[in-house]
DSSP file (Angstrom, degrees, kcal/mol; ACC not computed):
  #  RESIDUE AA STRUCTURE BP1 BP2  ACC     N-H-->O    O-->H-N    N-H-->O    O-->H-N    TCO  KAPPA ALPHA  PHI   PSI    X-CA   Y-CA   Z-CA
    1    1 A M              0   0    0      0, 0.0     6,-0.1     0, 0.0    11,-0.0   0.000 360.0 360.0 360.0 158.4  -74.4  -13.7  -69.9
    2    2 A A        -     0   0    0      1,-0.1     5,-0.0     4,-0.1     0, 0.0  -0.270 360.0-139.5 -64.4 148.3  -77.2  -14.3  -67.3
    3    3 A K  S    S+     0   0    0      2,-0.1    -1,-0.1     0, 0.0     2,-0.0   0.747  83.0  71.7 -80.7 -24.8  -80.6  -12.7  -67.9
    4    4 A S  S    S-     0   0    0      2,-0.2    -2,-0.0     1,-0.1     0, 0.0  -0.212 100.8-101.1 -81.2 179.2  -81.0  -11.8  -64.2
    5    5 A K  S    S+     0   0    0      2,-0.0     2,-0.4    -2,-0.0    -1,-0.1   0.089  95.9  93.3 -88.6  24.0  -79.1   -9.1  -62.4
    6    6 A T        -     0   0    0      0, 0.0     2,-0.6     0, 0.0    -2,-0.2  -0.964  60.8-155.5-119.7 134.1  -76.8  -11.8  -60.8
    7    7 A I        -     0   0    0     -2,-0.4     2,-0.1    -6,-0.1    -2,-0.0  -0.941  16.8-153.8-106.9 120.5  -73.5  -12.9  -62.3
    8    8 A S     >  -     0   0    0     -2,-0.6     4,-2.4     1,-0.1     5,-0.2  -0.335  31.4-104.0 -84.7 171.9  -72.6  -16.5  -61.2
    9    9 A K  H  > S+     0   0    0      1,-0.2     4,-2.5     2,-0.2     5,-0.2   0.899 124.9  52.9 -61.4 -39.6  -69.1  -17.8  -60.9
   10   10 A A  H  > S+     0   0    0      2,-0.2     4,-2.4     1,-0.2    -1,-0.2   0.898 108.2  50.1 -62.9 -40.7  -69.7  -19.7  -64.2
   11   11 A D  H  > S+     0   0    0      2,-0.2     4,-2.5     1,-0.2    -2,-0.2   0.917 110.7  49.9 -62.0 -43.1  -70.8  -16.5  -65.9
   12   12 A L  H  X S+     0   0    0     -4,-2.4     4,-2.6     2,-0.2     5,-0.2   0.909 109.6  50.6 -62.3 -43.7  -67.6  -14.8  -64.6
   13   13 A V  H  X S+     0   0    0     -4,-2.5     4,-2.6     1,-0.2     5,-0.2   0.924 111.0  49.7 -59.9 -45.0  -65.5  -17.6  -66.0
   14   14 A D  H  X S+     0   0    0     -4,-2.4     4,-2.4     1,-0.2    -2,-0.2   0.920 111.6  48.2 -60.1 -45.3  -67.2  -17.3  -69.3
   15   15 A L  H  X S+     0   0    0     -4,-2.5     4,-2.3     2,-0.2    -2,-0.2   0.914 113.9  45.4 -64.0 -44.0  -66.7  -13.6  -69.5
   16   16 A V  H  X S+     0   0    0     -4,-2.6     4,-2.6     2,-0.2     6,-0.4   0.905 112.8  50.8 -67.3 -41.2  -63.0  -13.8  -68.6
   17   17 A A  H  X S+     0   0    0     -4,-2.6     4,-2.0    -5,-0.2     5,-0.3   0.912 112.4  47.0 -62.2 -42.3  -62.4  -16.6  -71.0
   18   18 A E  H  < S+     0   0    0     -4,-2.4    -2,-0.2    -5,-0.2    -1,-0.2   0.910 115.2  46.0 -65.0 -42.6  -64.0  -14.7  -73.8
   19   19 A E  H  < S+     0   0    0     -4,-2.3    -2,-0.2    -5,-0.2    -1,-0.2   0.867 123.4  32.6 -69.3 -38.1  -62.1  -11.5  -73.0
   20   20 A T  H  < S-     0   0    0     -4,-2.6    -2,-0.2    -5,-0.2    -1,-0.2   0.649  98.4-125.4 -97.1 -16.7  -58.7  -13.2  -72.6
   21   21 A G     <  +     0   0    0     -4,-2.0    -3,-0.2    -5,-0.3    -4,-0.1   0.543  63.9 139.3  80.4   5.5  -59.0  -16.0  -75.1
   22   22 A M        -     0   0    0     -6,-0.4    -1,-0.3    -5,-0.3     2,-0.2  -0.400  62.8 -94.1 -77.9 160.2  -58.0  -18.5  -72.4
   23   23 A K     >  -     0   0    0      1,-0.1     4,-2.3    -3,-0.1     3,-0.3  -0.506  28.6-125.8 -72.0 143.2  -59.8  -21.8  -72.1
   24   24 A K  H  > S+     0   0    0      1,-0.2     4,-2.9     2,-0.2     5,-0.2   0.875 111.0  57.4 -56.6 -38.6  -62.7  -21.9  -69.7
   25   25 A K  H  > S+     0   0    0      1,-0.2     4,-1.9     2,-0.2    -1,-0.2   0.908 108.4  45.8 -59.8 -42.9  -61.2  -24.8  -67.9
   26   26 A D  H  > S+     0   0    0     -3,-0.3     4,-2.1     2,-0.2    -1,-0.2   0.902 113.1  49.0 -68.6 -41.2  -58.0  -22.7  -67.2
   27   27 A V  H  X S+     0   0    0     -4,-2.3     4,-2.8     2,-0.2     5,-0.2   0.922 110.2  51.7 -64.0 -43.6  -59.9  -19.7  -66.1
   28   28 A K  H  X S+     0   0    0     -4,-2.9     4,-2.9     1,-0.2     5,-0.2   0.901 108.8  51.4 -59.5 -41.5  -62.1  -21.7  -63.8
   29   29 A E  H  X S+     0   0    0     -4,-1.9     4,-2.3    -5,-0.2    -1,-0.2   0.909 111.6  46.7 -62.6 -42.6  -58.9  -23.2  -62.2
   30   30 A V  H  X S+     0   0    0     -4,-2.1     4,-2.6     2,-0.2    -2,-0.2   0.933 114.1  47.1 -65.1 -46.4  -57.5  -19.8  -61.6
   31   31 A V  H  X S+     0   0    0     -4,-2.8     4,-2.6     2,-0.2     5,-0.2   0.931 113.9  47.7 -61.9 -46.6  -60.7  -18.4  -60.2
   32   32 A D  H  X S+     0   0    0     -4,-2.9     4,-2.2    -5,-0.2    -1,-0.2   0.904 113.6  47.9 -61.2 -42.2  -61.1  -21.4  -57.9
   33   33 A T  H  X S+     0   0    0     -4,-2.3     4,-2.5    -5,-0.2    -1,-0.2   0.909 111.7  50.0 -65.9 -42.0  -57.5  -21.2  -56.7
   34   34 A M  H  X S+     0   0    0     -4,-2.6     4,-2.3     2,-0.2    -2,-0.2   0.933 112.6  46.0 -63.1 -46.5  -57.8  -17.5  -56.1
   35   35 A L  H  X S+     0   0    0     -4,-2.6     4,-2.4     1,-0.2    -1,-0.2   0.882 112.2  52.0 -64.2 -38.0  -61.0  -17.9  -54.0
   36   36 A D  H  X S+     0   0    0     -4,-2.2     4,-2.7    -5,-0.2    -2,-0.2   0.916 110.6  47.4 -63.6 -43.6  -59.4  -20.8  -52.1
   37   37 A K  H  X S+     0   0    0     -4,-2.5     4,-2.2     2,-0.2    -2,-0.2   0.881 111.2  50.9 -68.1 -37.6  -56.3  -18.7  -51.2
   38   38 A I  H  X S+     0   0    0     -4,-2.3     4,-2.2     2,-0.2    -2,-0.2   0.952 113.6  45.5 -61.8 -48.2  -58.4  -15.8  -50.1
   39   39 A S  H  X S+     0   0    0     -4,-2.4     4,-2.3     1,-0.2    -2,-0.2   0.911 111.6  52.3 -60.7 -44.2  -60.5  -18.0  -47.9
   40   40 A L  H  X S+     0   0    0     -4,-2.7     4,-0.8     1,-0.2    -1,-0.2   0.911 112.3  44.4 -59.6 -45.0  -57.4  -19.8  -46.5
   41   41 A H  H  <>S+     0   0    0     -4,-2.2     5,-2.8     1,-0.2    -1,-0.2   0.838 110.9  53.3 -74.2 -32.1  -55.8  -16.5  -45.5
   42   42 A L  H ><5S+     0   0    0     -4,-2.2     3,-2.0     1,-0.2    -1,-0.2   0.901 104.7  56.5 -64.1 -39.1  -58.9  -15.1  -44.0
   43   43 A D  H 3<5S+     0   0    0     -4,-2.3    -1,-0.2     1,-0.3    -2,-0.2   0.787 105.9  50.8 -61.5 -27.0  -59.2  -18.2  -41.9
   44   44 A K  T 3<5S-     0   0    0     -4,-0.8    -1,-0.3    -3,-0.2    -2,-0.2   0.195 124.2-106.3 -95.0  14.9  -55.7  -17.4  -40.6
   45   45 A D  T < 5S+     0   0    0     -3,-2.0     2,-0.2     1,-0.2    -3,-0.2   0.740  73.0 141.8  66.3  27.3  -56.8  -13.8  -39.8
   46   46 A F      < -     0   0    0     -5,-2.8     2,-0.4    -8,-0.1    -1,-0.2  -0.649  50.2-127.8 -88.1 153.9  -54.9  -12.2  -42.7
   47   47 A K        -     0   0    0     -2,-0.2     2,-0.6    10,-0.1    10,-0.2  -0.810  16.3-148.5 -91.8 144.5  -56.4   -9.3  -44.6
   48   48 A V  E     -A   56   0A   0      8,-2.7     8,-2.9    -2,-0.4     2,-0.5  -0.950  15.9-167.9-117.2 110.6  -56.4   -9.8  -48.4
   49   49 A Q  E     -A   55   0A   0     -2,-0.6     2,-0.7     6,-0.2     6,-0.2  -0.875  14.1-172.2-107.2 122.5  -55.9   -6.5  -50.2
   50   50 A L  E >>  -A   54   0A   0      4,-3.1     3,-2.7    -2,-0.5     4,-2.3  -0.899  33.8-126.6-110.3  98.4  -56.5   -6.1  -53.9
   51   51 A T  T 34 S+     0   0    0     -2,-0.7     4,-0.0     1,-0.3    37,-0.0  -0.139  90.3  10.9 -52.5 130.9  -55.3   -2.6  -54.7
   52   52 A G  T 34 S+     0   0    0      1,-0.1    39,-0.5    35,-0.0    -1,-0.3   0.226 129.1  58.3  85.2 -14.2  -58.0   -0.5  -56.5
   53   53 A F  T <4 S-     0   0    0     -3,-2.7    35,-2.7     1,-0.3     2,-0.3   0.788 105.0 -92.8-110.5 -56.6  -60.6   -3.2  -55.8
   54   54 A G  E  <  -AB  50  87A   0     -4,-2.3    -4,-3.1    33,-0.3     2,-0.4  -0.965  28.9 -83.4 161.7-176.6  -60.9   -3.7  -52.1
   55   55 A T  E     -AB  49  86A   0     31,-2.6    31,-2.8    -2,-0.3     2,-0.4  -0.980  21.0-153.2-127.1 129.7  -60.0   -5.6  -49.0
   56   56 A F  E     +AB  48  85A   0     -8,-2.9    -8,-2.7    -2,-0.4     2,-0.3  -0.846  32.2 159.5 -94.7 135.7  -61.3   -8.8  -47.6
   57   57 A E  E     - B   0  84A   0     27,-2.5    27,-3.0    -2,-0.4     2,-0.5  -0.957  41.5-111.5-150.9 167.3  -60.9   -9.1  -43.9
   58   58 A V  E     - B   0  83A   0     -2,-0.3     2,-0.3    25,-0.2    23,-0.0  -0.918  33.0-166.9-105.1 127.3  -62.2  -10.9  -40.8
   59   59 A R  E     - B   0  82A   0     23,-2.9    23,-2.4    -2,-0.5     2,-0.4  -0.778  12.2-131.9-111.3 158.8  -64.2   -8.8  -38.4
   60   60 A K  E     - B   0  81A   0     -2,-0.3     2,-0.4    21,-0.2    21,-0.2  -0.906   6.8-152.3-115.1 137.6  -65.2   -9.6  -34.8
   61   61 A R  E     - B   0  80A   0     19,-3.3    19,-1.4    -2,-0.4     2,-0.1  -0.888  24.4-124.4-101.5 136.7  -68.6   -9.3  -33.2
   62   62 A R        -     0   0    0     -2,-0.4     2,-0.1    17,-0.2    15,-0.0  -0.387  32.8 -94.7 -73.8 156.7  -68.7   -8.8  -29.5
   63   63 A A        +     0   0    0     16,-0.1     2,-0.3    -2,-0.1    -1,-0.1  -0.438  57.1 170.5 -65.2 147.0  -70.7  -11.1  -27.2
   64   64 A R  E     -C   77   0B   0     13,-2.4    13,-3.7    -2,-0.1     2,-0.4  -0.950  35.6-104.3-153.4 170.4  -74.1   -9.7  -26.5
   65   65 A T  E     +C   76   0B   0     -2,-0.3    11,-0.2    11,-0.2     2,-0.2  -0.869  41.6 172.1-103.2 135.9  -77.5  -10.5  -25.1
   66   66 A G  E     -C   75   0B   0      9,-3.1     9,-2.7    -2,-0.4     2,-0.5  -0.702  33.1-102.6-130.8-176.6  -80.4  -11.2  -27.4
   67   67 A V  E     -C   74   0B   0      7,-0.2     7,-0.2    -2,-0.2     5,-0.1  -0.952  34.6-118.2-114.8 130.0  -84.0  -12.4  -27.3
   68   68 A K    >   -     0   0    0      5,-3.0     3,-2.0    -2,-0.5     5,-0.2  -0.478  41.2-104.5 -66.1 128.2  -84.9  -16.0  -28.2
   69   69 A P  T 3  S+     0   0    0      0, 0.0    -1,-0.1     0, 0.0     3,-0.1  -0.257 103.4  17.0 -57.1 136.7  -87.2  -15.9  -31.3
   70   70 A G  T 3  S+     0   0    0      1,-0.3     2,-0.2    -3,-0.1    -2,-0.1   0.357 124.0  58.2  84.5  -6.1  -90.8  -16.7  -30.4
   71   71 A T  S <  S-     0   0    0     -3,-2.0    -1,-0.3     2,-0.1    -4,-0.0  -0.777  81.9-120.3-138.2-177.3  -90.3  -16.0  -26.7
   72   72 A T        +     0   0    0     -2,-0.2     2,-0.2    -3,-0.1    -2,-0.0   0.207  65.5 133.1-111.3  13.3  -89.2  -13.3  -24.4
   73   73 A D        -     0   0    0     -5,-0.2    -5,-3.0     1,-0.1     2,-0.4  -0.433  54.9-130.9 -66.8 134.2  -86.3  -15.3  -23.0
   74   74 A R  E     -C   67   0B   0     -7,-0.2     2,-0.3    -2,-0.2    -7,-0.2  -0.699  28.8-173.6 -83.8 135.8  -83.0  -13.5  -22.9
   75   75 A I  E     -C   66   0B   0     -9,-2.7    -9,-3.1    -2,-0.4     2,-0.5  -0.948  25.3-120.1-129.8 152.9  -80.1  -15.5  -24.3
   76   76 A K  E     -C   65   0B   0     -2,-0.3   -11,-0.2   -11,-0.2   -13,-0.0  -0.812  22.1-157.2 -91.8 126.8  -76.3  -14.9  -24.4
   77   77 A I  E     -C   64   0B   0    -13,-3.7   -13,-2.4    -2,-0.5     3,-0.1  -0.920  19.2-132.7-103.3 119.4  -74.9  -14.7  -27.9
   78   78 A P        -     0   0    0      0, 0.0   -17,-0.0     0, 0.0    -1,-0.0  -0.203  28.4 -90.3 -69.9 161.7  -71.2  -15.5  -28.0
   79   79 A S        -     0   0    0    -16,-0.1     2,-0.3   -19,-0.0   -17,-0.2  -0.318  52.5-177.8 -64.0 155.4  -68.6  -13.5  -29.8
   80   80 A S  E     -B   61   0A   0    -19,-1.4   -19,-3.3    -3,-0.1     2,-0.3  -0.964  24.2-127.2-151.4 165.8  -68.0  -14.5  -33.4
   81   81 A K  E     -B   60   0A   0     -2,-0.3   -21,-0.2   -21,-0.2   -23,-0.0  -0.889  25.7-179.6-115.2 149.0  -65.9  -13.7  -36.4
   82   82 A Y  E     -B   59   0A   0    -23,-2.4   -23,-2.9    -2,-0.3     2,-0.2  -0.997  30.0-108.5-148.1 148.6  -67.2  -13.1  -39.9
   83   83 A P  E     -B   58   0A   0      0, 0.0     2,-0.3     0, 0.0   -25,-0.2  -0.517  39.4-178.6 -76.4 144.3  -65.8  -12.3  -43.3
   84   84 A A  E     -B   57   0A   0    -27,-3.0   -27,-2.5    -2,-0.2     2,-0.4  -0.956  18.9-144.1-140.6 158.4  -66.2   -8.8  -44.6
   85   85 A F  E     -B   56   0A   0     -2,-0.3   -29,-0.2   -29,-0.2   -31,-0.0  -0.992   6.4-166.8-127.3 131.5  -65.4   -6.8  -47.7
   86   86 A K  E     -B   55   0A   0    -31,-2.8   -31,-2.6    -2,-0.4   -33,-0.0  -0.965  25.6-129.8-116.5 113.4  -64.4   -3.1  -47.8
   87   87 A P  E     -B   54   0A   0      0, 0.0   -33,-0.3     0, 0.0     2,-0.1  -0.305  20.6-129.6 -65.6 145.0  -64.4   -1.6  -51.4
   88   88 A G     >  -     0   0    0    -35,-2.7     4,-2.4   -38,-0.1     5,-0.2  -0.331  28.6 -96.4 -86.4 173.2  -61.4    0.3  -52.5
   89   89 A K  H  > S+     0   0    0      1,-0.2     4,-2.4     2,-0.2     5,-0.2   0.889 121.9  53.0 -58.3 -43.8  -61.3    3.7  -54.1
   90   90 A G  H  > S+     0   0    0      1,-0.2     4,-1.8     2,-0.2    -1,-0.2   0.896 111.5  45.4 -62.0 -41.1  -61.2    2.4  -57.7
   91   91 A L  H  > S+     0   0    0    -39,-0.5     4,-2.4     2,-0.2    -1,-0.2   0.899 111.6  52.5 -68.9 -41.0  -64.3    0.2  -57.1
   92   92 A K  H  < S+     0   0    0     -4,-2.4    -2,-0.2     1,-0.2    -1,-0.2   0.906 111.7  46.4 -60.9 -41.8  -66.2    3.0  -55.4
   93   93 A E  H  < S+     0   0    0     -4,-2.4    -1,-0.2    -5,-0.2    -2,-0.2   0.853 112.6  50.3 -69.2 -34.6  -65.4    5.4  -58.3
   94   94 A R  H  < S+     0   0    0     -4,-1.8     2,-1.1     1,-0.2    -2,-0.2   0.875 107.3  55.1 -71.5 -37.8  -66.4    2.7  -60.9
   95   95 A V  S  < S-     0   0    0     -4,-2.4     2,-0.4    -5,-0.1    -1,-0.2  -0.758  80.3-169.8-100.4  88.8  -69.8    1.9  -59.2
   96   96 A K              0   0    0     -2,-1.1    -3,-0.1    -3,-0.2    -4,-0.0  -0.650 360.0 360.0 -84.7 131.2  -71.4    5.3  -59.0
   97   97 A V              0   0    0     -2,-0.4    -1,-0.1    -5,-0.1    -5,-0.0   0.417 360.0 360.0 -94.8 360.0  -74.5    5.6  -56.9
């Protein structure tokens, strides 16, 4: 496992392969496919709910007025969409603060 406090996708693949006895190549394919399908459905404005873990969704930011960096010029910032994650009850209970 990684020495830092960050787990990469490769680390995750290694951990799952070790735990399940599956080949790393097969686990990587499953992880890549799962992430691709989540991204694809978010792009189509679907929510992706993994019960007990959380929900991936697309949220919208309203248009607003901002200040151009380095100046005092006011600029219009258009509305936008962004991906978000809302943890589920099981994840919240597992990660105790």
